[in-house]
py3Dmol code that shows the C-alpha trace and the ligand (Angstrom):
import py3Dmol

protein = """\
ATOM      1  CA  UNK A   1      16.473  36.126  70.001  1.00  0.00           C
ATOM      2  CA  UNK A   2      15.680  35.382  66.362  1.00  0.00           C
ATOM      3  CA  UNK A   3      18.335  33.586  64.416  1.00  0.00           C
ATOM      4  CA  UNK A   4      19.348  36.150  61.687  1.00  0.00           C
ATOM      5  CA  UNK A   5      20.076  33.242  59.191  1.00  0.00           C
ATOM      6  CA  UNK A   6      16.642  31.751  59.623  1.00  0.00           C
ATOM      7  CA  UNK A   7      14.133  32.117  56.863  1.00  0.00           C
ATOM      8  CA  UNK A   8      10.583  31.516  57.970  1.00  0.00           C
ATOM      9  CA  UNK A   9       9.293  31.221  54.399  1.00  0.00           C
ATOM     10  CA  UNK A  10       8.676  27.441  53.952  1.00  0.00           C
ATOM     11  CA  UNK A  11       8.949  27.632  50.157  1.00  0.00           C
ATOM     12  CA  UNK A  12      11.703  30.414  49.736  1.00  0.00           C
ATOM     13  CA  UNK A  13      13.542  29.699  46.468  1.00  0.00           C
ATOM     14  CA  UNK A  14      11.298  26.680  45.554  1.00  0.00           C
ATOM     15  CA  UNK A  15       9.448  26.397  42.152  1.00  0.00           C
ATOM     16  CA  UNK A  16       5.993  24.940  42.190  1.00  0.00           C
ATOM     17  CA  UNK A  17       3.621  23.920  39.495  1.00  0.00           C
ATOM     18  CA  UNK A  18      -0.083  24.046  40.205  1.00  0.00           C
ATOM     19  CA  UNK A  19      -2.926  22.864  37.910  1.00  0.00           C
ATOM     20  CA  UNK A  20      -6.278  24.484  38.131  1.00  0.00           C
ATOM     21  CA  UNK A  21      -4.866  27.581  39.882  1.00  0.00           C
ATOM     22  CA  UNK A  22      -7.396  30.047  38.402  1.00  0.00           C
ATOM     23  CA  UNK A  23      -9.908  29.729  41.100  1.00  0.00           C
ATOM     24  CA  UNK A  24     -11.199  27.744  44.171  1.00  0.00           C
ATOM     25  CA  UNK A  25      -8.868  25.333  45.928  1.00  0.00           C
ATOM     26  CA  UNK A  26      -5.928  25.785  43.295  1.00  0.00           C
ATOM     27  CA  UNK A  27      -6.104  29.537  43.522  1.00  0.00           C
ATOM     28  CA  UNK A  28      -5.866  29.348  47.409  1.00  0.00           C
ATOM     29  CA  UNK A  29      -2.763  27.064  46.956  1.00  0.00           C
ATOM     30  CA  UNK A  30      -1.187  29.579  44.632  1.00  0.00           C
ATOM     31  CA  UNK A  31      -1.624  32.339  47.144  1.00  0.00           C
ATOM     32  CA  UNK A  32      -0.450  30.302  50.114  1.00  0.00           C
ATOM     33  CA  UNK A  33       2.634  29.181  48.186  1.00  0.00           C
ATOM     34  CA  UNK A  34       3.381  32.669  47.158  1.00  0.00           C
ATOM     35  CA  UNK A  35       3.056  33.828  50.771  1.00  0.00           C
ATOM     36  CA  UNK A  36       5.701  31.198  51.590  1.00  0.00           C
ATOM     37  CA  UNK A  37       8.077  32.687  49.068  1.00  0.00           C
ATOM     38  CA  UNK A  38       7.591  30.257  46.244  1.00  0.00           C
ATOM     39  CA  UNK A  39       7.901  30.836  42.478  1.00  0.00           C
ATOM     40  CA  UNK A  40       4.617  29.551  41.183  1.00  0.00           C
ATOM     41  CA  UNK A  41       3.681  28.399  37.673  1.00  0.00           C
ATOM     42  CA  UNK A  42      -0.121  27.593  37.299  1.00  0.00           C
ATOM     43  CA  UNK A  43      -1.811  26.001  34.449  1.00  0.00           C
ATOM     44  CA  UNK A  44      -5.521  26.349  33.642  1.00  0.00           C
ATOM     45  CA  UNK A  45      -7.647  27.345  30.676  1.00  0.00           C
ATOM     46  CA  UNK A  46      -8.215  30.787  32.082  1.00  0.00           C
ATOM     47  CA  UNK A  47      -6.003  33.210  34.176  1.00  0.00           C
ATOM     48  CA  UNK A  48      -7.152  33.976  37.751  1.00  0.00           C
ATOM     49  CA  UNK A  49      -9.354  37.063  37.789  1.00  0.00           C
ATOM     50  CA  UNK A  50      -6.995  38.565  40.306  1.00  0.00           C
ATOM     51  CA  UNK A  51      -3.821  37.418  38.589  1.00  0.00           C
ATOM     52  CA  UNK A  52      -2.182  40.972  38.970  1.00  0.00           C
ATOM     53  CA  UNK A  53      -2.711  41.090  42.632  1.00  0.00           C
ATOM     54  CA  UNK A  54      -1.452  37.657  43.096  1.00  0.00           C
ATOM     55  CA  UNK A  55       1.732  38.728  40.992  1.00  0.00           C
ATOM     56  CA  UNK A  56       2.285  41.784  43.197  1.00  0.00           C
ATOM     57  CA  UNK A  57       2.042  39.348  46.332  1.00  0.00           C
ATOM     58  CA  UNK A  58       4.792  37.196  44.641  1.00  0.00           C
ATOM     59  CA  UNK A  59       6.995  40.248  44.176  1.00  0.00           C
ATOM     60  CA  UNK A  60       6.436  41.374  47.874  1.00  0.00           C
ATOM     61  CA  UNK A  61       7.329  37.881  49.170  1.00  0.00           C
ATOM     62  CA  UNK A  62      10.367  37.376  47.035  1.00  0.00           C
ATOM     63  CA  UNK A  63       8.856  34.794  44.679  1.00  0.00           C
ATOM     64  CA  UNK A  64       7.357  34.999  41.096  1.00  0.00           C
ATOM     65  CA  UNK A  65       4.115  34.026  39.327  1.00  0.00           C
ATOM     66  CA  UNK A  66       3.406  32.780  35.811  1.00  0.00           C
ATOM     67  CA  UNK A  67       0.292  31.480  34.127  1.00  0.00           C
ATOM     68  CA  UNK A  68       0.228  29.209  31.026  1.00  0.00           C
ATOM     69  CA  UNK A  69      -2.998  28.373  29.325  1.00  0.00           C
ATOM     70  CA  UNK A  70      -3.489  24.544  29.388  1.00  0.00           C
ATOM     71  CA  UNK A  71      -6.051  21.988  28.969  1.00  0.00           C
ATOM     72  CA  UNK A  72      -4.765  19.348  31.378  1.00  0.00           C
ATOM     73  CA  UNK A  73      -6.676  16.428  29.637  1.00  0.00           C
ATOM     74  CA  UNK A  74      -4.871  17.160  26.422  1.00  0.00           C
ATOM     75  CA  UNK A  75      -1.368  15.557  25.966  1.00  0.00           C
ATOM     76  CA  UNK A  76       0.022  18.185  23.528  1.00  0.00           C
ATOM     77  CA  UNK A  77      -1.089  20.975  25.769  1.00  0.00           C
ATOM     78  CA  UNK A  78       0.327  19.390  28.894  1.00  0.00           C
ATOM     79  CA  UNK A  79       3.720  18.617  27.336  1.00  0.00           C
ATOM     80  CA  UNK A  80       4.046  22.189  26.076  1.00  0.00           C
ATOM     81  CA  UNK A  81       3.060  23.872  29.201  1.00  0.00           C
ATOM     82  CA  UNK A  82       5.139  21.765  31.580  1.00  0.00           C
ATOM     83  CA  UNK A  83       8.206  22.054  29.292  1.00  0.00           C
ATOM     84  CA  UNK A  84       7.693  25.936  29.454  1.00  0.00           C
ATOM     85  CA  UNK A  85       7.517  25.878  33.171  1.00  0.00           C
ATOM     86  CA  UNK A  86      10.503  23.717  33.516  1.00  0.00           C
ATOM     87  CA  UNK A  87      12.494  25.880  31.259  1.00  0.00           C
ATOM     88  CA  UNK A  88      11.451  29.136  32.844  1.00  0.00           C
ATOM     89  CA  UNK A  89      11.917  27.865  36.493  1.00  0.00           C
ATOM     90  CA  UNK A  90      15.133  26.205  35.785  1.00  0.00           C
ATOM     91  CA  UNK A  91      13.820  23.161  37.814  1.00  0.00           C
ATOM     92  CA  UNK A  92      10.606  22.304  39.474  1.00  0.00           C
ATOM     93  CA  UNK A  93      10.696  21.349  43.099  1.00  0.00           C
ATOM     94  CA  UNK A  94       7.005  20.279  43.341  1.00  0.00           C
ATOM     95  CA  UNK A  95       3.800  19.893  41.334  1.00  0.00           C
ATOM     96  CA  UNK A  96       0.254  19.890  42.514  1.00  0.00           C
ATOM     97  CA  UNK A  97      -2.359  18.175  40.334  1.00  0.00           C
ATOM     98  CA  UNK A  98      -5.414  20.023  41.462  1.00  0.00           C
ATOM     99  CA  UNK A  99      -7.509  20.721  38.321  1.00  0.00           C
ATOM    100  CA  UNK A 100     -10.726  18.777  38.155  1.00  0.00           C
ATOM    101  CA  UNK A 101     -14.485  18.928  37.107  1.00  0.00           C
ATOM    102  CA  UNK A 102     -17.788  17.166  37.917  1.00  0.00           C
ATOM    103  CA  UNK A 103     -20.445  16.010  35.614  1.00  0.00           C
ATOM    104  CA  UNK A 104     -22.904  14.421  37.922  1.00  0.00           C
ATOM    105  CA  UNK A 105     -25.786  12.026  37.126  1.00  0.00           C
ATOM    106  CA  UNK A 106     -27.104   8.573  37.855  1.00  0.00           C
ATOM    107  CA  UNK A 107     -25.189   5.883  36.015  1.00  0.00           C
ATOM    108  CA  UNK A 108     -27.928   4.665  33.830  1.00  0.00           C
ATOM    109  CA  UNK A 109     -28.481   8.212  32.524  1.00  0.00           C
ATOM    110  CA  UNK A 110     -24.763   9.136  32.224  1.00  0.00           C
ATOM    111  CA  UNK A 111     -23.532   9.741  28.683  1.00  0.00           C
ATOM    112  CA  UNK A 112     -20.142   8.321  27.634  1.00  0.00           C
ATOM    113  CA  UNK A 113     -19.238  11.945  26.973  1.00  0.00           C
ATOM    114  CA  UNK A 114     -19.724  12.886  30.583  1.00  0.00           C
ATOM    115  CA  UNK A 115     -17.799   9.932  31.716  1.00  0.00           C
ATOM    116  CA  UNK A 116     -14.866  10.656  29.468  1.00  0.00           C
ATOM    117  CA  UNK A 117     -14.791  14.341  30.257  1.00  0.00           C
ATOM    118  CA  UNK A 118     -14.558  13.684  33.940  1.00  0.00           C
ATOM    119  CA  UNK A 119     -11.948  10.899  33.547  1.00  0.00           C
ATOM    120  CA  UNK A 120      -9.913  13.026  31.360  1.00  0.00           C
ATOM    121  CA  UNK A 121      -9.847  16.221  33.217  1.00  0.00           C
ATOM    122  CA  UNK A 122      -9.466  14.361  36.728  1.00  0.00           C
ATOM    123  CA  UNK A 123      -7.375  11.191  36.030  1.00  0.00           C
ATOM    124  CA  UNK A 124      -5.651  11.310  32.577  1.00  0.00           C
ATOM    125  CA  UNK A 125      -4.602  14.838  33.518  1.00  0.00           C
ATOM    126  CA  UNK A 126      -2.852  13.440  36.698  1.00  0.00           C
ATOM    127  CA  UNK A 127      -1.053  10.849  34.508  1.00  0.00           C
ATOM    128  CA  UNK A 128       0.045  13.400  31.860  1.00  0.00           C
ATOM    129  CA  UNK A 129       1.252  16.127  34.200  1.00  0.00           C
ATOM    130  CA  UNK A 130       2.872  13.621  36.734  1.00  0.00           C
ATOM    131  CA  UNK A 131       4.665  11.778  33.865  1.00  0.00           C
ATOM    132  CA  UNK A 132       6.081  15.084  32.447  1.00  0.00           C
ATOM    133  CA  UNK A 133       7.351  16.320  35.857  1.00  0.00           C
ATOM    134  CA  UNK A 134       8.418  12.975  37.163  1.00  0.00           C
ATOM    135  CA  UNK A 135      10.819  12.504  34.335  1.00  0.00           C
ATOM    136  CA  UNK A 136      12.342  15.867  35.091  1.00  0.00           C
ATOM    137  CA  UNK A 137      12.378  15.282  39.044  1.00  0.00           C
ATOM    138  CA  UNK A 138      13.987  11.924  38.702  1.00  0.00           C
ATOM    139  CA  UNK A 139      16.956  13.495  36.952  1.00  0.00           C
ATOM    140  CA  UNK A 140      17.177  16.066  39.751  1.00  0.00           C
ATOM    141  CA  UNK A 141      16.780  13.350  42.392  1.00  0.00           C
ATOM    142  CA  UNK A 142      14.287  15.519  44.323  1.00  0.00           C
ATOM    143  CA  UNK A 143      10.663  16.587  44.096  1.00  0.00           C
ATOM    144  CA  UNK A 144       7.245  16.350  45.498  1.00  0.00           C
ATOM    145  CA  UNK A 145       4.096  15.556  43.592  1.00  0.00           C
ATOM    146  CA  UNK A 146       0.647  16.037  45.165  1.00  0.00           C
ATOM    147  CA  UNK A 147      -2.304  14.792  43.615  1.00  0.00           C
ATOM    148  CA  UNK A 148      -5.866  15.988  44.546  1.00  0.00           C
ATOM    149  CA  UNK A 149      -8.333  13.277  45.018  1.00  0.00           C
ATOM    150  CA  UNK A 150     -11.534  13.493  47.137  1.00  0.00           C
ATOM    151  CA  UNK A 151     -13.203  11.588  50.034  1.00  0.00           C
ATOM    152  CA  UNK A 152     -15.723  10.623  47.373  1.00  0.00           C
ATOM    153  CA  UNK A 153     -12.824   8.464  45.852  1.00  0.00           C
ATOM    154  CA  UNK A 154     -12.496   6.662  49.055  1.00  0.00           C
ATOM    155  CA  UNK A 155     -16.277   6.251  50.083  1.00  0.00           C
ATOM    156  CA  UNK A 156     -18.177   6.466  46.792  1.00  0.00           C
ATOM    157  CA  UNK A 157     -21.258   8.740  46.341  1.00  0.00           C
ATOM    158  CA  UNK A 158     -24.388   8.134  44.457  1.00  0.00           C
ATOM    159  CA  UNK A 159     -24.760  10.413  41.324  1.00  0.00           C
ATOM    160  CA  UNK A 160     -20.951  10.534  41.010  1.00  0.00           C
ATOM    161  CA  UNK A 161     -19.715   7.356  39.542  1.00  0.00           C
ATOM    162  CA  UNK A 162     -17.507   9.037  37.080  1.00  0.00           C
ATOM    163  CA  UNK A 163     -16.116  11.443  39.650  1.00  0.00           C
ATOM    164  CA  UNK A 164     -15.609   8.718  42.179  1.00  0.00           C
ATOM    165  CA  UNK A 165     -13.916   6.444  39.695  1.00  0.00           C
ATOM    166  CA  UNK A 166     -11.594   9.263  38.607  1.00  0.00           C
ATOM    167  CA  UNK A 167     -10.653  10.213  42.233  1.00  0.00           C
ATOM    168  CA  UNK A 168     -10.257   6.565  43.352  1.00  0.00           C
ATOM    169  CA  UNK A 169      -8.001   6.232  40.328  1.00  0.00           C
ATOM    170  CA  UNK A 170      -5.872   9.113  41.556  1.00  0.00           C
ATOM    171  CA  UNK A 171      -5.184   7.154  44.700  1.00  0.00           C
ATOM    172  CA  UNK A 172      -4.073   3.971  42.930  1.00  0.00           C
ATOM    173  CA  UNK A 173      -2.071   5.916  40.370  1.00  0.00           C
ATOM    174  CA  UNK A 174      -0.320   7.963  43.153  1.00  0.00           C
ATOM    175  CA  UNK A 175       0.600   4.951  45.347  1.00  0.00           C
ATOM    176  CA  UNK A 176       2.099   3.140  42.366  1.00  0.00           C
ATOM    177  CA  UNK A 177       4.005   6.230  41.157  1.00  0.00           C
ATOM    178  CA  UNK A 178       5.209   6.747  44.773  1.00  0.00           C
ATOM    179  CA  UNK A 179       6.650   3.231  44.675  1.00  0.00           C
ATOM    180  CA  UNK A 180       8.263   3.840  41.226  1.00  0.00           C
ATOM    181  CA  UNK A 181      10.068   7.069  42.078  1.00  0.00           C
ATOM    182  CA  UNK A 182      10.801   6.866  45.886  1.00  0.00           C
ATOM    183  CA  UNK A 183      14.262   5.464  45.205  1.00  0.00           C
ATOM    184  CA  UNK A 184      15.126   8.604  43.073  1.00  0.00           C
ATOM    185  CA  UNK A 185      14.219  10.947  45.883  1.00  0.00           C
ATOM    186  CA  UNK A 186      10.661  11.856  44.536  1.00  0.00           C
ATOM    187  CA  UNK A 187       7.704  11.823  46.843  1.00  0.00           C
ATOM    188  CA  UNK A 188       4.033  11.362  45.642  1.00  0.00           C
ATOM    189  CA  UNK A 189       1.115  12.071  47.978  1.00  0.00           C
ATOM    190  CA  UNK A 190      -2.632  12.467  47.828  1.00  0.00           C
ATOM    191  CA  UNK A 191      -4.983  15.120  49.311  1.00  0.00           C
ATOM    192  CA  UNK A 192      -8.537  14.029  49.766  1.00  0.00           C
ATOM    193  CA  UNK A 193     -10.788  17.007  50.607  1.00  0.00           C
ATOM    194  CA  UNK A 194     -14.241  16.671  51.901  1.00  0.00           C
ATOM    195  CA  UNK A 195     -16.872  19.343  51.435  1.00  0.00           C
ATOM    196  CA  UNK A 196     -15.004  22.603  50.492  1.00  0.00           C
ATOM    197  CA  UNK A 197     -16.819  25.909  49.602  1.00  0.00           C
ATOM    198  CA  UNK A 198     -15.952  26.587  45.993  1.00  0.00           C
ATOM    199  CA  UNK A 199     -17.829  26.986  42.722  1.00  0.00           C
ATOM    200  CA  UNK A 200     -17.822  23.128  42.471  1.00  0.00           C
ATOM    201  CA  UNK A 201     -20.061  22.776  45.513  1.00  0.00           C
ATOM    202  CA  UNK A 202     -22.132  25.938  45.060  1.00  0.00           C
ATOM    203  CA  UNK A 203     -24.519  24.107  42.765  1.00  0.00           C
ATOM    204  CA  UNK A 204     -25.501  21.554  45.364  1.00  0.00           C
ATOM    205  CA  UNK A 205     -29.171  22.079  46.534  1.00  0.00           C
ATOM    206  CA  UNK A 206     -29.634  23.784  49.873  1.00  0.00           C
ATOM    207  CA  UNK A 207     -31.169  20.749  51.467  1.00  0.00           C
ATOM    208  CA  UNK A 208     -28.391  18.419  50.298  1.00  0.00           C
ATOM    209  CA  UNK A 209     -25.840  20.974  51.673  1.00  0.00           C
ATOM    210  CA  UNK A 210     -27.364  20.802  55.039  1.00  0.00           C
ATOM    211  CA  UNK A 211     -27.535  16.973  55.055  1.00  0.00           C
ATOM    212  CA  UNK A 212     -23.886  17.020  54.056  1.00  0.00           C
ATOM    213  CA  UNK A 213     -22.842  19.498  56.737  1.00  0.00           C
ATOM    214  CA  UNK A 214     -24.628  17.428  59.512  1.00  0.00           C
ATOM    215  CA  UNK A 215     -22.226  14.547  58.737  1.00  0.00           C
ATOM    216  CA  UNK A 216     -19.047  16.719  59.399  1.00  0.00           C
ATOM    217  CA  UNK A 217     -17.756  16.115  62.979  1.00  0.00           C
ATOM    218  CA  UNK A 218     -15.839  19.447  63.065  1.00  0.00           C
ATOM    219  CA  UNK A 219     -19.355  21.141  62.343  1.00  0.00           C
ATOM    220  CA  UNK A 220     -18.448  23.348  59.401  1.00  0.00           C
ATOM    221  CA  UNK A 221     -17.632  22.946  55.682  1.00  0.00           C
ATOM    222  CA  UNK A 222     -13.999  23.554  54.619  1.00  0.00           C
ATOM    223  CA  UNK A 223     -12.423  26.507  52.948  1.00  0.00           C
ATOM    224  CA  UNK A 224     -10.039  26.422  50.027  1.00  0.00           C
ATOM    225  CA  UNK A 225      -7.373  27.845  52.538  1.00  0.00           C
ATOM    226  CA  UNK A 226      -7.876  24.506  54.743  1.00  0.00           C
ATOM    227  CA  UNK A 227      -6.799  22.468  51.701  1.00  0.00           C
ATOM    228  CA  UNK A 228      -3.977  24.919  50.786  1.00  0.00           C
ATOM    229  CA  UNK A 229      -2.508  24.601  54.257  1.00  0.00           C
ATOM    230  CA  UNK A 230      -2.396  20.804  53.858  1.00  0.00           C
ATOM    231  CA  UNK A 231      -0.985  21.104  50.348  1.00  0.00           C
ATOM    232  CA  UNK A 232       1.867  23.306  51.841  1.00  0.00           C
ATOM    233  CA  UNK A 233       2.719  20.537  54.320  1.00  0.00           C
ATOM    234  CA  UNK A 234       2.970  17.908  51.448  1.00  0.00           C
ATOM    235  CA  UNK A 235       4.822  20.242  49.133  1.00  0.00           C
ATOM    236  CA  UNK A 236       7.360  21.386  51.540  1.00  0.00           C
ATOM    237  CA  UNK A 237      10.246  19.586  53.413  1.00  0.00           C
ATOM    238  CA  UNK A 238       7.973  19.332  56.499  1.00  0.00           C
ATOM    239  CA  UNK A 239       6.746  16.145  54.957  1.00  0.00           C
ATOM    240  CA  UNK A 240      10.138  14.845  53.860  1.00  0.00           C
ATOM    241  CA  UNK A 241       9.560  11.322  55.277  1.00  0.00           C
ATOM    242  CA  UNK A 242       6.012  11.065  53.821  1.00  0.00           C
ATOM    243  CA  UNK A 243       5.138   9.294  50.677  1.00  0.00           C
ATOM    244  CA  UNK A 244       2.298   7.256  49.303  1.00  0.00           C
ATOM    245  CA  UNK A 245       0.012   8.887  51.832  1.00  0.00           C
ATOM    246  CA  UNK A 246      -3.639   9.892  51.490  1.00  0.00           C
ATOM    247  CA  UNK A 247      -4.363  12.900  53.621  1.00  0.00           C
ATOM    248  CA  UNK A 248      -7.962  13.639  54.109  1.00  0.00           C
ATOM    249  CA  UNK A 249      -8.919  17.332  54.760  1.00  0.00           C
ATOM    250  CA  UNK A 250     -12.615  16.808  55.504  1.00  0.00           C
ATOM    251  CA  UNK A 251     -13.386  17.885  59.146  1.00  0.00           C
ATOM    252  CA  UNK A 252     -13.654  14.205  60.044  1.00  0.00           C
ATOM    253  CA  UNK A 253     -16.455  13.436  57.532  1.00  0.00           C
ATOM    254  CA  UNK A 254     -14.926  10.236  56.208  1.00  0.00           C
ATOM    255  CA  UNK A 255     -13.101   8.968  59.221  1.00  0.00           C
TER     256      UNK A 255
END
"""
ligand_1 = """\
48
NAP
P -13.325 24.752 40.843
O -13.477 26.015 41.780
O -14.378 24.384 39.957
O -11.824 24.992 40.204
C -11.456 24.015 39.236
C -10.094 24.427 38.674
O -9.754 23.480 37.694
C -10.205 25.686 37.956
O -9.028 26.558 38.199
C -10.267 25.334 36.444
O -9.576 26.363 35.596
C -9.434 24.029 36.443
N -9.730 23.051 35.365
C -10.842 22.435 35.102
N -10.696 21.684 33.996
C -9.466 21.959 33.543
C -8.865 21.599 32.303
N -9.485 20.630 31.451
N -7.558 22.033 32.068
C -7.041 22.869 32.946
N -7.667 23.373 34.053
C -8.847 22.944 34.366
O -13.146 23.610 41.739
P -12.450 23.234 43.183
O -13.586 22.961 44.142
O -11.460 24.293 43.469
O -11.603 21.806 43.070
C -10.258 21.686 42.831
C -9.910 20.245 43.046
O -10.401 19.773 44.294
C -10.684 19.271 41.981
O -9.737 18.240 41.580
C -11.805 18.738 42.821
O -12.323 17.547 42.242
C -11.228 18.643 44.149
N -12.175 18.495 45.209
C -12.977 19.570 45.454
C -13.896 19.488 46.586
C -14.846 20.554 46.906
O -15.701 20.255 47.742
N -14.799 21.711 46.288
C -13.813 18.343 47.300
C -12.978 17.239 47.029
C -11.991 17.419 46.014
P -10.237 26.801 34.146
O -11.687 26.556 34.215
O -9.653 28.124 34.043
O -9.504 25.789 33.198
"""
view = py3Dmol.view(width=600, height=400)
view.addModel(protein, "pdb")
view.setStyle({"model": 0}, {"cartoon": {"style": "trace"}})
view.addModel(ligand_1, "xyz")
view.setStyle({"model": 1}, {"stick": {}})
view.zoomTo()
view.show()
């Protein structure tokens, strides 16, 4: 018989911040967290196209949804948006740094602008948001920070020196921060997705896509929901004894 006091929603009553929640992997995380009963604040420059549907889902599942426009590479913008989310939520339990961009090109043709744009959106953003939420979580002596890297940050990829450098940076940053805050009850982990079907990978030429797919042992590309499920594990208490870890979600591509 079911236990009447048992709540199967993994994030019931929890407040979670997600960057880059307007589409792709981040949007799938927002939806998954809402299904688990969370109150979700997402930061991106634009609102999700289906924000209203997501807000209805939030109400149905006993959670809440809010969006704050934010450029995660900008210090003033991040400080203001995180401060608002903390005030409105009354306390953040988890934060996922998911926002990211690519500006691919061979290194000898890469402009400093493209280098800086990718480092700013993918790495400086992780520093800015983590700094703002970690200060807050340390005081509460609890929290989970999840930073989205990429298998490219572990293996490298021709044409993506800026992207790979930013994503490798996320790993080093996260392990260092995990050591700094573990004693205060805050966990920091990394997700390293492989090839996931989103707008980011849409632009890859068909031939290159097929070549990539042939290197995936599980025989298929990943969905945003595949990554969101792994994020749920790291955000929730299911991973209470896990910190400083890098979890690949790549169908075995980079094993
Ligand atoms: P996507 O569909 O292009 O979505 C990117 C998200 O980041 C959007 O919500 C976008 O929102 C937000 N964003 C970008 N720049 C921002 C900025 N300066 N400030 C605030 N928000 C910003 O990409 P995705 O495929 O879902 O990727 C999500 C994360 O997973 C990224 O970190 C990416 O590097 C990583 N990843 C993806 C793959 C893959 O195969 N797709 C593989 C490994 C890792 P706005 O445009 O509204 O601001």
